C-alpha positions in Angstrom: 22.4 126.6 39.8 23.1 124.8 43.2 23.5 126.4 46.9 26.3 125.2 49.1 25.5 125.1 52.7 28.6 124.9 54.7 26.2 124.1 58.1 24.5 120.9 56.6 24.6 118.3 59.0 23.0 115.6 56.8 26.4 114.0 56.2 29.8 114.3 54.8 30.7 112.2 51.8 34.0 110.1 51.8 34.1 108.8 48.0 37.2 106.9 46.1 37.5 107.3 42.3 40.3 106.2 40.0 40.0 108.9 37.7 41.3 108.3 33.8 43.8 110.3 32.1 42.7 113.8 30.6 42.6 112.6 27.3 39.4 111.1 28.2 37.5 114.2 29.5 36.8 115.9 26.0 33.6 114.4 25.5 30.1 115.5 25.5 28.6 117.1 28.2 25.3 115.7 29.1 22.8 117.3 31.4 21.0 115.7 34.5 18.4 117.3 36.5 18.0 116.8 40.2 14.3 114.8 40.5 14.5 115.5 44.5 16.4 117.3 46.9 19.9 115.7 47.6 23.3 116.5 48.2 27.1 116.2 46.4 30.7 116.5 47.9 33.5 118.3 46.7 36.1 115.8 45.9 39.2 118.5 46.7 37.5 120.5 49.6 35.2 117.9 51.5 32.7 120.5 51.4 28.9 119.3 50.8 26.4 121.2 48.5 22.9 120.9 48.3 21.0 120.4 45.2 17.7 121.0 45.0 15.3 119.5 42.8 15.3 121.1 39.6 19.0 121.8 39.6 21.1 121.4 36.7 24.2 119.3 36.2 26.1 118.8 33.5 28.9 116.0 33.2 31.4 114.1 30.4 29.8 111.1 30.9 31.8 110.4 34.1 29.9 108.1 35.8 30.8 105.0 38.4 30.2 102.8 41.3 31.9 103.6 44.3 32.1 103.7 48.5 30.6 106.4 50.2 30.8 107.1 53.9 27.9 108.8 55.9 28.8 111.0 58.8 25.5 111.7 60.7 26.7 114.1 63.1 23.9 113.8 65.5 25.2 110.5 67.0 28.6 110.7 65.4 27.7 108.0 63.8 29.7 106.7 60.8 28.0 104.2 58.0 29.9 103.2 54.4 27.6 101.8 51.6 28.1 101.6 47.6 26.0 103.0 45.0 26.2 104.6 41.5 27.1 108.1 41.4 27.5 110.9 38.8 31.1 113.0 38.6 30.3 116.3 37.4 32.4 120.1 37.3 31.4 123.4 38.4 33.7 126.5 38.5 36.6 124.2 38.6 35.1 122.4 41.4 34.9 118.5 41.2 31.9 116.6 42.6 29.9 113.5 43.4 26.3 112.9 43.8 23.9 110.0 43.9 22.9 108.8 40.2 19.7 107.6 41.4 18.3 111.0 42.3 18.8 112.6 38.6 17.0 112.6 35.4 18.5 113.1 31.8 17.1 116.6 31.1 16.0 116.1 27.8 14.4 112.2 28.0 11.6 111.4 26.5 10.3 109.1 28.7 11.4 107.5 32.0 12.0 104.0 33.1 8.5 102.2 34.4 7.8 99.8 37.0 8.7 96.6 34.3 12.4 97.6 34.8 12.9 100.2 37.5 14.2 98.5 40.9 14.8 101.0 43.7 18.2 99.7 45.0 18.9 100.5 48.7 22.2 101.9 49.3 24.6 98.8 49.8 25.9 97.8 53.5 29.4 95.5 54.0 29.2 92.2 55.5 33.0 92.2 57.0 32.1 89.1 59.1 31.9 87.3 55.8 34.1 89.5 53.4 37.1 90.5 52.9 37.6 94.3 52.9 39.4 94.1 49.8 37.1 95.5 46.8 33.3 96.7 47.5 31.7 94.2 49.6 28.1 93.8 49.1 25.1 92.5 51.3 21.7 92.0 50.4 20.1 95.0 52.6 16.5 95.6 51.6 16.9 94.3 48.0 13.9 92.3 47.4 14.7 92.0 43.5 17.2 92.5 41.3 18.6 92.2 37.5 21.1 89.5 37.1 22.8 87.7 34.0 20.6 84.8 32.6 23.9 82.5 33.2 23.3 83.0 37.0 20.2 81.2 36.8 22.2 78.1 35.4 24.9 78.2 37.6 22.6 78.5 40.8 20.5 75.6 39.2 23.7 73.5 38.7 25.0 74.7 42.4 28.2 74.8 41.2 30.3 77.9 41.2 32.8 76.9 39.2 31.1 77.2 36.3 32.1 81.2 36.7 35.0 80.6 37.2 35.1 78.8 33.5 33.3 81.9 32.2 35.9 84.5 33.8 39.3 82.3 34.2 41.0 85.9 35.2 39.2 85.5 38.6 41.9 83.1 39.5 44.2 86.4 39.9 42.7 87.3 43.2 43.8 83.7 44.8 47.4 85.6 44.8 46.2 88.4 47.1 45.6 87.0 50.3 42.2 85.1 49.8 40.8 82.7 47.6 38.6 84.3 44.3 35.3 83.4 45.8 35.9 85.3 49.1 36.4 88.3 47.3 33.4 90.3 47.0 34.0 90.9 43.2 32.8 87.6 41.7 29.8 87.2 44.1 26.5 88.8 43.0 27.9 92.4 41.9 29.6 90.4 38.9 26.6 89.6 37.4 23.8 92.3 38.6 23.1 95.0 36.1 21.2 98.2 37.8 19.2 100.4 35.3 18.4 104.0 36.8 17.0 107.0 34.7 20.3 108.5 34.9 23.0 106.0 35.1 22.8 101.9 34.0 25.5 99.6 35.0 26.4 96.0 34.3 28.4 93.7 36.3 31.9 95.0 37.5 33.3 97.6 34.5 30.8 98.7 32.8 28.5 102.1 33.6 26.2 104.1 31.0 25.5 107.9 31.4 21.8 108.0 29.8 20.6 110.4 27.4 17.7 109.7 26.6 14.8 106.7 27.1 12.4 106.2 24.8 9.0 104.0 25.8 8.5 101.4 23.1 6.0 98.2 21.9 8.9 96.0 22.8 10.7 97.9 26.4 12.9 100.6 25.9 15.4 102.5 23.7 18.1 104.2 25.3 20.5 106.5 24.0 23.7 106.4 26.4 27.6 107.0 26.6 30.2 104.6 28.1 31.2 106.0 30.9 34.5 108.1 30.6 35.8 106.5 34.0 35.4 102.9 32.3 38.6 101.2 31.1 38.8 99.6 27.8 40.6 96.9 29.3 38.0 96.7 31.9 37.8 93.7 34.1 34.7 91.4 34.7 32.8 92.2 31.6 29.0 90.8 32.4 28.6 89.5 28.9 32.2 89.1 27.6 31.4 87.6 24.4 29.0 90.6 23.2 31.0 92.2 20.4 30.3 95.6 21.8 33.8 95.3 23.7 35.5 95.2 20.0 34.1 98.1 18.7 33.4 100.4 21.3 35.2 102.3 23.9 34.9 104.6 27.0 33.3 107.9 25.9 31.4 106.4 22.5 27.5 106.8 22.5 25.4 103.6 22.1 21.5 103.0 21.5 20.5 99.7 23.5 17.3 98.1 22.9 16.0 96.4 26.3 13.4 93.6 25.5 11.6 92.6 28.0 9.2 89.6 28.3 7.9 88.9 31.7 11.1 88.7 33.9 13.7 88.2 30.7 15.4 91.3 29.3 17.4 90.4 26.3 19.7 93.7 25.2 20.5 94.4 21.7 22.7 97.4 20.7 22.4 100.0 17.9 20.7 98.3 15.1 19.4 95.7 17.1 21.6 93.4 15.1 24.6 93.0 18.1 23.1 91.0 21.0 24.7 92.2 24.2 23.0 89.4 26.6 19.9 88.4 28.6 19.0 89.6 32.4 16.6 88.2 34.3 14.6 89.3 37.4 14.9 87.2 40.5 13.9 87.8 44.3 15.6 87.8 47.6 15.8 84.2 47.8 17.5 83.6 44.1 19.8 86.6 45.5 20.5 84.7 48.9 21.5 81.2 47.2 23.4 82.7 44.7 25.6 84.7 47.3 25.8 81.2 49.3 26.7 79.2 46.4 29.5 81.6 45.3 31.4 82.1 48.9 30.3 78.6 50.3 29.6 76.3 47.0 26.4 75.2 48.8 22.7 76.5 48.3 19.4 75.7 49.1 17.1 76.0 45.9 13.7 74.5 48.0 12.3 78.0 47.7 13.8 80.0 44.9 11.4 81.2 42.7 12.9 81.0 39.2 12.1 83.7 36.4 9.8 83.4 33.5 8.8 84.6 30.4 5.5 86.1 29.6 4.1 82.7 28.2 5.4 80.9 31.5 8.4 79.4 30.2 12.2 79.7 31.6 13.7 79.5 28.5 17.4 81.6 28.5 17.5 81.8 24.7 17.4 85.2 23.3 14.6 86.1 20.8 13.5 89.5 19.4 10.0 91.1 21.2 7.3 90.2 18.2 
């Protein structure tokens, strides 16, 4: 199914994952196919294996966001970045690999340019972020999906609105730094990433994708809440949604993504349960939002605000007709 290559000089992964108890692991196996050549690492032996385009992996919806260190042997250079990964098992071995390189084996469609953003691997910025958590740099990201309320926070130029929404952030103050110095409340806490195999929303929600169906309003996405998530997850991007009261890790859900210009309204299952609204923003928005959280100052002069298809900037959610 795939080929091990001990002499591979591409990279060696160092990965840190918190595994949930084995009681969560008896879940449906999802099948993914490699869309291009890629690689994975055995989390027990550190062996690097090559996965070729067309190779198949299976996982019990064990997907997450983690830190990866590449070792480039040519110049003995180490570089640590963060990304979404799929954790899978083969012949009693456990491996991790990049989610961006895989498709659901039986998907009807894939995401198009109206939603897909090719996020680069992220890198830490130690000069402005503490080492605690997963520091995030803007990198080469020219676009990003973020929760719509981040627009209101930036427009108000007041980072403490975020603290009002997530008062638990003050817990970070007791661990050597103020909450706004940590990477968690920064852009990562409001960001969503949509790959054909994995979706992440905020800090604690990861979804393994089973099937994508293109619709007249956007997409219908069948997925499974990651078995690596916690029922007590910290930093849910839309904490007021009933999703967290009715579903748990390992549960299957269907998302309805209603795309309206730069806005994306998300409903769950019957479309009667509203999850929240994401907006597509550009580099200047990202830069100024990060500045606001870190320093409580921002320059909005060159920020391009997201708009709906009719040209409005209304934050209210509505169903596409």
